[in-house]
PyMOL Python script that loads the backbone (N, CA, C, O; Angstrom):
from pymol import cmd

cmd.read_pdbstr("""\
ATOM      1  N   MET A   1     -32.344   5.444  -9.022  1.00  0.00           N
ATOM      2  CA  MET A   1     -31.813   6.063  -7.829  1.00  0.00           C
ATOM      3  C   MET A   1     -31.704   7.566  -8.074  1.00  0.00           C
ATOM      4  O   MET A   1     -31.251   7.994  -9.136  1.00  0.00           O
ATOM      5  N   LEU A   2     -32.117   8.358  -7.099  1.00  0.00           N
ATOM      6  CA  LEU A   2     -32.084   9.819  -7.200  1.00  0.00           C
ATOM      7  C   LEU A   2     -31.131  10.386  -6.166  1.00  0.00           C
ATOM      8  O   LEU A   2     -31.216  10.047  -4.986  1.00  0.00           O
ATOM      9  N   CYS A   3     -30.233  11.240  -6.598  1.00  0.00           N
ATOM     10  CA  CYS A   3     -29.321  11.924  -5.683  1.00  0.00           C
ATOM     11  C   CYS A   3     -30.000  13.196  -5.187  1.00  0.00           C
ATOM     12  O   CYS A   3     -30.487  13.993  -5.989  1.00  0.00           O
ATOM     13  N   ASP A   4     -30.034  13.390  -3.872  1.00  0.00           N
ATOM     14  CA  ASP A   4     -30.686  14.564  -3.296  1.00  0.00           C
ATOM     15  C   ASP A   4     -29.867  15.843  -3.453  1.00  0.00           C
ATOM     16  O   ASP A   4     -30.415  16.937  -3.323  1.00  0.00           O
ATOM     17  N   LEU A   5     -28.577  15.730  -3.727  1.00  0.00           N
ATOM     18  CA  LEU A   5     -27.738  16.926  -3.877  1.00  0.00           C
ATOM     19  C   LEU A   5     -27.749  17.469  -5.294  1.00  0.00           C
ATOM     20  O   LEU A   5     -28.042  18.646  -5.506  1.00  0.00           O
ATOM     21  N   CYS A   6     -27.433  16.627  -6.263  1.00  0.00           N
ATOM     22  CA  CYS A   6     -27.330  17.106  -7.642  1.00  0.00           C
ATOM     23  C   CYS A   6     -28.566  16.775  -8.476  1.00  0.00           C
ATOM     24  O   CYS A   6     -28.654  17.172  -9.638  1.00  0.00           O
ATOM     25  N   LEU A   7     -29.515  16.053  -7.892  1.00  0.00           N
ATOM     26  CA  LEU A   7     -30.768  15.664  -8.535  1.00  0.00           C
ATOM     27  C   LEU A   7     -30.561  14.781  -9.769  1.00  0.00           C
ATOM     28  O   LEU A   7     -31.387  14.778 -10.682  1.00  0.00           O
ATOM     29  N   PHE A   8     -29.447  14.030  -9.788  1.00  0.00           N
ATOM     30  CA  PHE A   8     -29.186  13.090 -10.871  1.00  0.00           C
ATOM     31  C   PHE A   8     -30.047  11.853 -10.664  1.00  0.00           C
ATOM     32  O   PHE A   8     -30.064  11.277  -9.576  1.00  0.00           O
ATOM     33  N   ARG A   9     -30.756  11.450 -11.702  1.00  0.00           N
ATOM     34  CA  ARG A   9     -31.572  10.232 -11.642  1.00  0.00           C
ATOM     35  C   ARG A   9     -31.003   9.245 -12.660  1.00  0.00           C
ATOM     36  O   ARG A   9     -30.952   9.531 -13.856  1.00  0.00           O
ATOM     37  N   SER A  10     -30.579   8.088 -12.171  1.00  0.00           N
ATOM     38  CA  SER A  10     -30.018   7.083 -13.064  1.00  0.00           C
ATOM     39  C   SER A  10     -31.133   6.322 -13.755  1.00  0.00           C
ATOM     40  O   SER A  10     -32.202   6.103 -13.186  1.00  0.00           O
ATOM     41  N   ALA A  11     -30.873   5.928 -14.972  1.00  0.00           N
ATOM     42  CA  ALA A  11     -31.842   5.170 -15.748  1.00  0.00           C
ATOM     43  C   ALA A  11     -31.889   3.733 -15.238  1.00  0.00           C
ATOM     44  O   ALA A  11     -30.990   3.298 -14.519  1.00  0.00           O
ATOM     45  N   GLY A  12     -32.905   3.020 -15.596  1.00  0.00           N
ATOM     46  CA  GLY A  12     -33.030   1.633 -15.180  1.00  0.00           C
ATOM     47  C   GLY A  12     -31.861   0.797 -15.659  1.00  0.00           C
ATOM     48  O   GLY A  12     -31.488   0.852 -16.831  1.00  0.00           O
ATOM     49  N   GLY A  13     -31.285   0.026 -14.756  1.00  0.00           N
ATOM     50  CA  GLY A  13     -30.143  -0.805 -15.107  1.00  0.00           C
ATOM     51  C   GLY A  13     -28.803  -0.120 -14.968  1.00  0.00           C
ATOM     52  O   GLY A  13     -27.775  -0.798 -14.983  1.00  0.00           O
ATOM     53  N   GLU A  14     -28.766   1.206 -14.832  1.00  0.00           N
ATOM     54  CA  GLU A  14     -27.510   1.932 -14.642  1.00  0.00           C
ATOM     55  C   GLU A  14     -27.234   2.090 -13.154  1.00  0.00           C
ATOM     56  O   GLU A  14     -28.145   2.135 -12.327  1.00  0.00           O
ATOM     57  N   ARG A  15     -25.974   2.170 -12.852  1.00  0.00           N
ATOM     58  CA  ARG A  15     -25.592   2.378 -11.464  1.00  0.00           C
ATOM     59  C   ARG A  15     -25.507   3.882 -11.201  1.00  0.00           C
ATOM     60  O   ARG A  15     -24.708   4.577 -11.828  1.00  0.00           O
ATOM     61  N   GLY A  16     -26.314   4.375 -10.293  1.00  0.00           N
ATOM     62  CA  GLY A  16     -26.314   5.789  -9.958  1.00  0.00           C
ATOM     63  C   GLY A  16     -25.527   6.049  -8.687  1.00  0.00           C
ATOM     64  O   GLY A  16     -24.667   5.254  -8.307  1.00  0.00           O
ATOM     65  N   HIS A  17     -25.818   7.149  -8.040  1.00  0.00           N
ATOM     66  CA  HIS A  17     -25.165   7.458  -6.772  1.00  0.00           C
ATOM     67  C   HIS A  17     -26.164   8.155  -5.859  1.00  0.00           C
ATOM     68  O   HIS A  17     -27.152   8.731  -6.314  1.00  0.00           O
ATOM     69  N   SER A  18     -25.887   8.089  -4.576  1.00  0.00           N
ATOM     70  CA  SER A  18     -26.732   8.752  -3.584  1.00  0.00           C
ATOM     71  C   SER A  18     -26.026  10.025  -3.120  1.00  0.00           C
ATOM     72  O   SER A  18     -24.924  10.330  -3.576  1.00  0.00           O
ATOM     73  N   ALA A  19     -26.656  10.756  -2.221  1.00  0.00           N
ATOM     74  CA  ALA A  19     -26.064  11.989  -1.712  1.00  0.00           C
ATOM     75  C   ALA A  19     -24.789  11.711  -0.925  1.00  0.00           C
ATOM     76  O   ALA A  19     -23.913  12.572  -0.854  1.00  0.00           O
ATOM     77  N   ARG A  20     -24.671  10.534  -0.339  1.00  0.00           N
ATOM     78  CA  ARG A  20     -23.487  10.195   0.447  1.00  0.00           C
ATOM     79  C   ARG A  20     -22.229  10.097  -0.411  1.00  0.00           C
ATOM     80  O   ARG A  20     -21.143  10.446   0.054  1.00  0.00           O
ATOM     81  N   CYS A  21     -22.351   9.634  -1.643  1.00  0.00           N
ATOM     82  CA  CYS A  21     -21.170   9.481  -2.504  1.00  0.00           C
ATOM     83  C   CYS A  21     -21.241  10.375  -3.745  1.00  0.00           C
ATOM     84  O   CYS A  21     -20.611  10.076  -4.760  1.00  0.00           O
ATOM     85  N   CYS A  22     -21.998  11.462  -3.669  1.00  0.00           N
ATOM     86  CA  CYS A  22     -22.115  12.398  -4.785  1.00  0.00           C
ATOM     87  C   CYS A  22     -20.796  13.142  -5.000  1.00  0.00           C
ATOM     88  O   CYS A  22     -20.154  13.534  -4.025  1.00  0.00           O
ATOM     89  N   PRO A  23     -20.381  13.346  -6.244  1.00  0.00           N
ATOM     90  CA  PRO A  23     -19.145  14.093  -6.479  1.00  0.00           C
ATOM     91  C   PRO A  23     -19.231  15.556  -6.037  1.00  0.00           C
ATOM     92  O   PRO A  23     -18.198  16.200  -5.853  1.00  0.00           O
ATOM     93  N   LEU A  24     -20.431  16.087  -5.865  1.00  0.00           N
ATOM     94  CA  LEU A  24     -20.584  17.461  -5.395  1.00  0.00           C
ATOM     95  C   LEU A  24     -20.588  17.566  -3.867  1.00  0.00           C
ATOM     96  O   LEU A  24     -20.591  18.673  -3.330  1.00  0.00           O
ATOM     97  N   ARG A  25     -20.587  16.443  -3.167  1.00  0.00           N
ATOM     98  CA  ARG A  25     -20.631  16.459  -1.702  1.00  0.00           C
ATOM     99  C   ARG A  25     -19.267  16.889  -1.171  1.00  0.00           C
ATOM    100  O   ARG A  25     -18.278  16.168  -1.299  1.00  0.00           O
ATOM    101  N   GLN A  26     -19.235  18.043  -0.591  1.00  0.00           N
ATOM    102  CA  GLN A  26     -18.004  18.593  -0.053  1.00  0.00           C
ATOM    103  C   GLN A  26     -18.374  19.384   1.195  1.00  0.00           C
ATOM    104  O   GLN A  26     -19.021  20.427   1.099  1.00  0.00           O
ATOM    105  N   LEU A  27     -17.973  18.901   2.353  1.00  0.00           N
ATOM    106  CA  LEU A  27     -18.314  19.548   3.613  1.00  0.00           C
ATOM    107  C   LEU A  27     -17.226  20.526   4.016  1.00  0.00           C
ATOM    108  O   LEU A  27     -16.064  20.360   3.647  1.00  0.00           O
ATOM    109  N   GLU A  28     -17.607  21.551   4.777  1.00  0.00           N
ATOM    110  CA  GLU A  28     -16.599  22.487   5.268  1.00  0.00           C
ATOM    111  C   GLU A  28     -15.683  21.781   6.264  1.00  0.00           C
ATOM    112  O   GLU A  28     -16.073  20.791   6.882  1.00  0.00           O
ATOM    113  N   CYS A  29     -14.486  22.288   6.413  1.00  0.00           N
ATOM    114  CA  CYS A  29     -13.475  21.673   7.272  1.00  0.00           C
ATOM    115  C   CYS A  29     -13.908  21.774   8.733  1.00  0.00           C
ATOM    116  O   CYS A  29     -14.189  22.865   9.229  1.00  0.00           O
ATOM    117  N   ARG A  30     -13.958  20.637   9.414  1.00  0.00           N
ATOM    118  CA  ARG A  30     -14.389  20.613  10.808  1.00  0.00           C
ATOM    119  C   ARG A  30     -13.333  21.169  11.747  1.00  0.00           C
ATOM    120  O   ARG A  30     -13.653  21.519  12.883  1.00  0.00           O
ATOM    121  N   HIS A  31     -12.093  21.260  11.310  1.00  0.00           N
ATOM    122  CA  HIS A  31     -11.023  21.798  12.149  1.00  0.00           C
ATOM    123  C   HIS A  31     -11.086  23.320  12.240  1.00  0.00           C
ATOM    124  O   HIS A  31     -10.505  23.900  13.158  1.00  0.00           O
ATOM    125  N   LEU A  32     -11.769  23.974  11.321  1.00  0.00           N
ATOM    126  CA  LEU A  32     -11.832  25.430  11.310  1.00  0.00           C
ATOM    127  C   LEU A  32     -13.130  25.989  11.891  1.00  0.00           C
ATOM    128  O   LEU A  32     -13.352  27.199  11.852  1.00  0.00           O
ATOM    129  N   LEU A  33     -13.985  25.125  12.426  1.00  0.00           N
ATOM    130  CA  LEU A  33     -15.235  25.583  13.030  1.00  0.00           C
ATOM    131  C   LEU A  33     -14.964  26.241  14.376  1.00  0.00           C
ATOM    132  O   LEU A  33     -13.907  26.030  14.970  1.00  0.00           O
ATOM    133  N   SER A  34     -15.904  27.029  14.852  1.00  0.00           N
ATOM    134  CA  SER A  34     -15.734  27.689  16.152  1.00  0.00           C
ATOM    135  C   SER A  34     -15.753  26.647  17.276  1.00  0.00           C
ATOM    136  O   SER A  34     -16.278  25.547  17.102  1.00  0.00           O
ATOM    137  N   GLU A  35     -15.187  26.997  18.404  1.00  0.00           N
ATOM    138  CA  GLU A  35     -15.039  26.072  19.532  1.00  0.00           C
ATOM    139  C   GLU A  35     -16.385  25.597  20.086  1.00  0.00           C
ATOM    140  O   GLU A  35     -16.465  24.495  20.629  1.00  0.00           O
ATOM    141  N   ASP A  36     -17.435  26.401  19.962  1.00  0.00           N
ATOM    142  CA  ASP A  36     -18.727  26.012  20.509  1.00  0.00           C
ATOM    143  C   ASP A  36     -19.584  25.224  19.521  1.00  0.00           C
ATOM    144  O   ASP A  36     -20.698  24.828  19.864  1.00  0.00           O
ATOM    145  N   HIS A  37     -19.098  24.989  18.316  1.00  0.00           N
ATOM    146  CA  HIS A  37     -19.840  24.233  17.308  1.00  0.00           C
ATOM    147  C   HIS A  37     -19.811  22.749  17.682  1.00  0.00           C
ATOM    148  O   HIS A  37     -18.758  22.247  18.076  1.00  0.00           O
ATOM    149  N   PRO A  38     -20.938  22.029  17.569  1.00  0.00           N
ATOM    150  CA  PRO A  38     -20.955  20.612  17.970  1.00  0.00           C
ATOM    151  C   PRO A  38     -20.134  19.692  17.066  1.00  0.00           C
ATOM    152  O   PRO A  38     -19.820  18.575  17.478  1.00  0.00           O
ATOM    153  N   PHE A  39     -19.778  20.109  15.866  1.00  0.00           N
ATOM    154  CA  PHE A  39     -19.028  19.262  14.948  1.00  0.00           C
ATOM    155  C   PHE A  39     -17.536  19.593  14.891  1.00  0.00           C
ATOM    156  O   PHE A  39     -16.827  19.075  14.027  1.00  0.00           O
ATOM    157  N   VAL A  40     -17.057  20.427  15.775  1.00  0.00           N
ATOM    158  CA  VAL A  40     -15.659  20.860  15.722  1.00  0.00           C
ATOM    159  C   VAL A  40     -14.719  19.692  16.027  1.00  0.00           C
ATOM    160  O   VAL A  40     -15.014  18.845  16.870  1.00  0.00           O
ATOM    161  N   LEU A  41     -13.590  19.663  15.330  1.00  0.00           N
ATOM    162  CA  LEU A  41     -12.509  18.736  15.624  1.00  0.00           C
ATOM    163  C   LEU A  41     -11.313  19.580  16.065  1.00  0.00           C
ATOM    164  O   LEU A  41     -10.905  20.486  15.338  1.00  0.00           O
ATOM    165  N   PRO A  42     -10.747  19.302  17.233  1.00  0.00           N
ATOM    166  CA  PRO A  42      -9.626  20.118  17.709  1.00  0.00           C
ATOM    167  C   PRO A  42      -8.346  19.854  16.908  1.00  0.00           C
ATOM    168  O   PRO A  42      -8.172  18.786  16.322  1.00  0.00           O
ATOM    169  N   GLY A  43      -7.481  20.823  16.899  1.00  0.00           N
ATOM    170  CA  GLY A  43      -6.194  20.691  16.231  1.00  0.00           C
ATOM    171  C   GLY A  43      -6.211  21.182  14.798  1.00  0.00           C
ATOM    172  O   GLY A  43      -7.207  21.713  14.307  1.00  0.00           O
ATOM    173  N   ARG A  44      -5.067  20.985  14.138  1.00  0.00           N
ATOM    174  CA  ARG A  44      -4.925  21.401  12.743  1.00  0.00           C
ATOM    175  C   ARG A  44      -5.437  20.320  11.810  1.00  0.00           C
ATOM    176  O   ARG A  44      -5.451  19.140  12.160  1.00  0.00           O
ATOM    177  N   CYS A  45      -5.844  20.716  10.653  1.00  0.00           N
ATOM    178  CA  CYS A  45      -6.330  19.786   9.640  1.00  0.00           C
ATOM    179  C   CYS A  45      -5.129  19.066   9.010  1.00  0.00           C
ATOM    180  O   CYS A  45      -4.207  19.721   8.526  1.00  0.00           O
ATOM    181  N   PRO A  46      -5.130  17.727   9.012  1.00  0.00           N
ATOM    182  CA  PRO A  46      -3.986  16.996   8.454  1.00  0.00           C
ATOM    183  C   PRO A  46      -4.025  16.850   6.928  1.00  0.00           C
ATOM    184  O   PRO A  46      -3.034  16.435   6.328  1.00  0.00           O
ATOM    185  N   ASP A  47      -5.136  17.180   6.304  1.00  0.00           N
ATOM    186  CA  ASP A  47      -5.300  16.993   4.863  1.00  0.00           C
ATOM    187  C   ASP A  47      -4.822  18.233   4.109  1.00  0.00           C
ATOM    188  O   ASP A  47      -5.373  19.320   4.282  1.00  0.00           O
ATOM    189  N   VAL A  48      -3.805  18.069   3.280  1.00  0.00           N
ATOM    190  CA  VAL A  48      -3.273  19.210   2.524  1.00  0.00           C
ATOM    191  C   VAL A  48      -4.162  19.585   1.341  1.00  0.00           C
ATOM    192  O   VAL A  48      -4.009  20.667   0.776  1.00  0.00           O
ATOM    193  N   HIS A  49      -5.083  18.713   0.962  1.00  0.00           N
ATOM    194  CA  HIS A  49      -6.004  18.975  -0.141  1.00  0.00           C
ATOM    195  C   HIS A  49      -7.414  19.233   0.359  1.00  0.00           C
ATOM    196  O   HIS A  49      -8.378  19.063  -0.387  1.00  0.00           O
ATOM    197  N   CYS A  50      -7.543  19.635   1.600  1.00  0.00           N
ATOM    198  CA  CYS A  50      -8.837  19.880   2.224  1.00  0.00           C
ATOM    199  C   CYS A  50      -9.517  21.099   1.592  1.00  0.00           C
ATOM    200  O   CYS A  50      -8.881  21.904   0.913  1.00  0.00           O
ATOM    201  N   VAL A  51     -10.804  21.208   1.831  1.00  0.00           N
ATOM    202  CA  VAL A  51     -11.587  22.308   1.273  1.00  0.00           C
ATOM    203  C   VAL A  51     -11.155  23.660   1.851  1.00  0.00           C
ATOM    204  O   VAL A  51     -11.424  24.694   1.240  1.00  0.00           O
ATOM    205  N   HIS A  52     -10.496  23.677   3.006  1.00  0.00           N
ATOM    206  CA  HIS A  52     -10.122  24.957   3.608  1.00  0.00           C
ATOM    207  C   HIS A  52      -8.981  25.660   2.868  1.00  0.00           C
ATOM    208  O   HIS A  52      -8.679  26.813   3.174  1.00  0.00           O
ATOM    209  N   VAL A  53      -8.353  25.002   1.919  1.00  0.00           N
ATOM    210  CA  VAL A  53      -7.306  25.647   1.118  1.00  0.00           C
ATOM    211  C   VAL A  53      -7.808  26.012  -0.285  1.00  0.00           C
ATOM    212  O   VAL A  53      -7.053  26.552  -1.093  1.00  0.00           O
ATOM    213  N   GLN A  54      -9.060  25.722  -0.567  1.00  0.00           N
ATOM    214  CA  GLN A  54      -9.602  26.013  -1.895  1.00  0.00           C
ATOM    215  C   GLN A  54     -10.069  27.457  -1.996  1.00  0.00           C
ATOM    216  O   GLN A  54     -10.372  28.104  -0.994  1.00  0.00           O
ATOM    217  N   HIS A  55     -10.116  27.936  -3.208  1.00  0.00           N
ATOM    218  CA  HIS A  55     -10.513  29.308  -3.516  1.00  0.00           C
ATOM    219  C   HIS A  55     -11.910  29.293  -4.108  1.00  0.00           C
ATOM    220  O   HIS A  55     -12.158  28.585  -5.084  1.00  0.00           O
ATOM    221  N   CYS A  56     -12.825  30.058  -3.538  1.00  0.00           N
ATOM    222  CA  CYS A  56     -14.205  30.104  -4.021  1.00  0.00           C
ATOM    223  C   CYS A  56     -14.284  30.969  -5.282  1.00  0.00           C
ATOM    224  O   CYS A  56     -13.801  32.101  -5.304  1.00  0.00           O
ATOM    225  N   SER A  57     -14.896  30.421  -6.322  1.00  0.00           N
ATOM    226  CA  SER A  57     -15.013  31.163  -7.569  1.00  0.00           C
ATOM    227  C   SER A  57     -16.183  32.145  -7.551  1.00  0.00           C
ATOM    228  O   SER A  57     -16.319  32.949  -8.473  1.00  0.00           O
ATOM    229  N   VAL A  58     -17.021  32.097  -6.528  1.00  0.00           N
ATOM    230  CA  VAL A  58     -18.174  32.988  -6.447  1.00  0.00           C
ATOM    231  C   VAL A  58     -17.853  34.228  -5.614  1.00  0.00           C
ATOM    232  O   VAL A  58     -18.024  35.355  -6.079  1.00  0.00           O
ATOM    233  N   CYS A  59     -17.387  34.016  -4.380  1.00  0.00           N
ATOM    234  CA  CYS A  59     -17.148  35.161  -3.497  1.00  0.00           C
ATOM    235  C   CYS A  59     -15.686  35.588  -3.453  1.00  0.00           C
ATOM    236  O   CYS A  59     -15.383  36.687  -2.990  1.00  0.00           O
ATOM    237  N   GLY A  60     -14.775  34.742  -3.925  1.00  0.00           N
ATOM    238  CA  GLY A  60     -13.368  35.097  -3.966  1.00  0.00           C
ATOM    239  C   GLY A  60     -12.591  34.801  -2.694  1.00  0.00           C
ATOM    240  O   GLY A  60     -11.390  35.067  -2.642  1.00  0.00           O
ATOM    241  N   LEU A  61     -13.234  34.261  -1.669  1.00  0.00           N
ATOM    242  CA  LEU A  61     -12.558  33.966  -0.411  1.00  0.00           C
ATOM    243  C   LEU A  61     -11.910  32.587  -0.448  1.00  0.00           C
ATOM    244  O   LEU A  61     -12.314  31.715  -1.217  1.00  0.00           O
ATOM    245  N   ILE A  62     -10.906  32.406   0.390  1.00  0.00           N
ATOM    246  CA  ILE A  62     -10.241  31.118   0.537  1.00  0.00           C
ATOM    247  C   ILE A  62     -10.834  30.420   1.750  1.00  0.00           C
ATOM    248  O   ILE A  62     -11.058  31.056   2.780  1.00  0.00           O
ATOM    249  N   GLY A  63     -11.091  29.119   1.645  1.00  0.00           N
ATOM    250  CA  GLY A  63     -11.627  28.356   2.761  1.00  0.00           C
ATOM    251  C   GLY A  63     -12.818  27.514   2.379  1.00  0.00           C
ATOM    252  O   GLY A  63     -13.289  26.709   3.182  1.00  0.00           O
ATOM    253  N   HIS A  64     -13.313  27.681   1.177  1.00  0.00           N
ATOM    254  CA  HIS A  64     -14.429  26.886   0.681  1.00  0.00           C
ATOM    255  C   HIS A  64     -14.492  27.020  -0.833  1.00  0.00           C
ATOM    256  O   HIS A  64     -13.806  27.851  -1.428  1.00  0.00           O
ATOM    257  N   SER A  65     -15.329  26.187  -1.442  1.00  0.00           N
ATOM    258  CA  SER A  65     -15.596  26.317  -2.874  1.00  0.00           C
ATOM    259  C   SER A  65     -17.074  26.606  -3.045  1.00  0.00           C
ATOM    260  O   SER A  65     -17.807  26.687  -2.060  1.00  0.00           O
ATOM    261  N   ARG A  66     -17.511  26.759  -4.255  1.00  0.00           N
ATOM    262  CA  ARG A  66     -18.924  27.070  -4.454  1.00  0.00           C
ATOM    263  C   ARG A  66     -19.825  25.873  -4.204  1.00  0.00           C
ATOM    264  O   ARG A  66     -21.046  26.025  -4.157  1.00  0.00           O
ATOM    265  N   PHE A  67     -19.250  24.680  -4.043  1.00  0.00           N
ATOM    266  CA  PHE A  67     -20.019  23.476  -3.770  1.00  0.00           C
ATOM    267  C   PHE A  67     -19.953  23.048  -2.310  1.00  0.00           C
ATOM    268  O   PHE A  67     -20.545  22.029  -1.955  1.00  0.00           O
ATOM    269  N   THR A  68     -19.260  23.782  -1.458  1.00  0.00           N
ATOM    270  CA  THR A  68     -19.083  23.391  -0.073  1.00  0.00           C
ATOM    271  C   THR A  68     -20.393  23.488   0.696  1.00  0.00           C
ATOM    272  O   THR A  68     -21.098  24.495   0.637  1.00  0.00           O
ATOM    273  N   LEU A  69     -20.701  22.414   1.419  1.00  0.00           N
ATOM    274  CA  LEU A  69     -21.903  22.365   2.237  1.00  0.00           C
ATOM    275  C   LEU A  69     -21.573  22.815   3.657  1.00  0.00           C
ATOM    276  O   LEU A  69     -20.594  22.355   4.243  1.00  0.00           O
ATOM    277  N   LYS A  70     -22.380  23.703   4.205  1.00  0.00           N
ATOM    278  CA  LYS A  70     -22.162  24.218   5.550  1.00  0.00           C
ATOM    279  C   LYS A  70     -22.722  23.234   6.566  1.00  0.00           C
ATOM    280  O   LYS A  70     -23.838  22.739   6.409  1.00  0.00           O
ATOM    281  N   LEU A  71     -21.949  22.952   7.602  1.00  0.00           N
ATOM    282  CA  LEU A  71     -22.395  22.057   8.663  1.00  0.00           C
ATOM    283  C   LEU A  71     -23.282  22.821   9.624  1.00  0.00           C
ATOM    284  O   LEU A  71     -22.866  23.819  10.213  1.00  0.00           O
ATOM    285  N   ASP A  72     -24.505  22.346   9.776  1.00  0.00           N
ATOM    286  CA  ASP A  72     -25.478  22.992  10.642  1.00  0.00           C
ATOM    287  C   ASP A  72     -26.050  21.916  11.563  1.00  0.00           C
ATOM    288  O   ASP A  72     -26.509  20.873  11.096  1.00  0.00           O
ATOM    289  N   ALA A  73     -26.020  22.174  12.874  1.00  0.00           N
ATOM    290  CA  ALA A  73     -26.482  21.184  13.847  1.00  0.00           C
ATOM    291  C   ALA A  73     -27.978  20.904  13.703  1.00  0.00           C
ATOM    292  O   ALA A  73     -28.435  19.835  14.109  1.00  0.00           O
ATOM    293  N   ALA A  74     -28.740  21.815  13.147  1.00  0.00           N
ATOM    294  CA  ALA A  74     -30.168  21.595  12.976  1.00  0.00           C
ATOM    295  C   ALA A  74     -30.451  20.628  11.826  1.00  0.00           C
ATOM    296  O   ALA A  74     -31.497  19.978  11.811  1.00  0.00           O
ATOM    297  N   ARG A  75     -29.539  20.526  10.869  1.00  0.00           N
ATOM    298  CA  ARG A  75     -29.778  19.660   9.717  1.00  0.00           C
ATOM    299  C   ARG A  75     -29.023  18.337   9.806  1.00  0.00           C
ATOM    300  O   ARG A  75     -29.544  17.299   9.399  1.00  0.00           O
ATOM    301  N   TRP A  76     -27.810  18.365  10.332  1.00  0.00           N
ATOM    302  CA  TRP A  76     -26.971  17.173  10.409  1.00  0.00           C
ATOM    303  C   TRP A  76     -27.091  16.564  11.795  1.00  0.00           C
ATOM    304  O   TRP A  76     -27.212  17.297  12.777  1.00  0.00           O
ATOM    305  N   MET A  77     -27.061  15.250  11.899  1.00  0.00           N
ATOM    306  CA  MET A  77     -27.149  14.561  13.186  1.00  0.00           C
ATOM    307  C   MET A  77     -25.783  14.033  13.587  1.00  0.00           C
ATOM    308  O   MET A  77     -24.988  13.633  12.737  1.00  0.00           O
ATOM    309  N   LEU A  78     -25.514  14.033  14.894  1.00  0.00           N
ATOM    310  CA  LEU A  78     -24.273  13.467  15.402  1.00  0.00           C
ATOM    311  C   LEU A  78     -24.339  11.955  15.397  1.00  0.00           C
ATOM    312  O   LEU A  78     -23.379  11.294  15.794  1.00  0.00           O
TER     313      LEU A  78
END
""", "prot")
cmd.dss("prot")
cmd.show_as("cartoon", "prot")
cmd.util.cbc("prot")
cmd.orient("prot")
């Protein structure tokens, strides 16, 4: 099995993982998207450990990490 995100390939007989359950899979918070974005969720984010409170080690901003995947309507399907 090959993971499309981290490119991990499990050996024969080992249990691997797919992109859906990859430990690097981290999507941006849907509550903080703009109002015209198709994936927006109205209201405040109920998760206190959500990605929107994390500190990025690359750019120094709060609201994502260096592994956060950006939601794009052209790539993701509803």
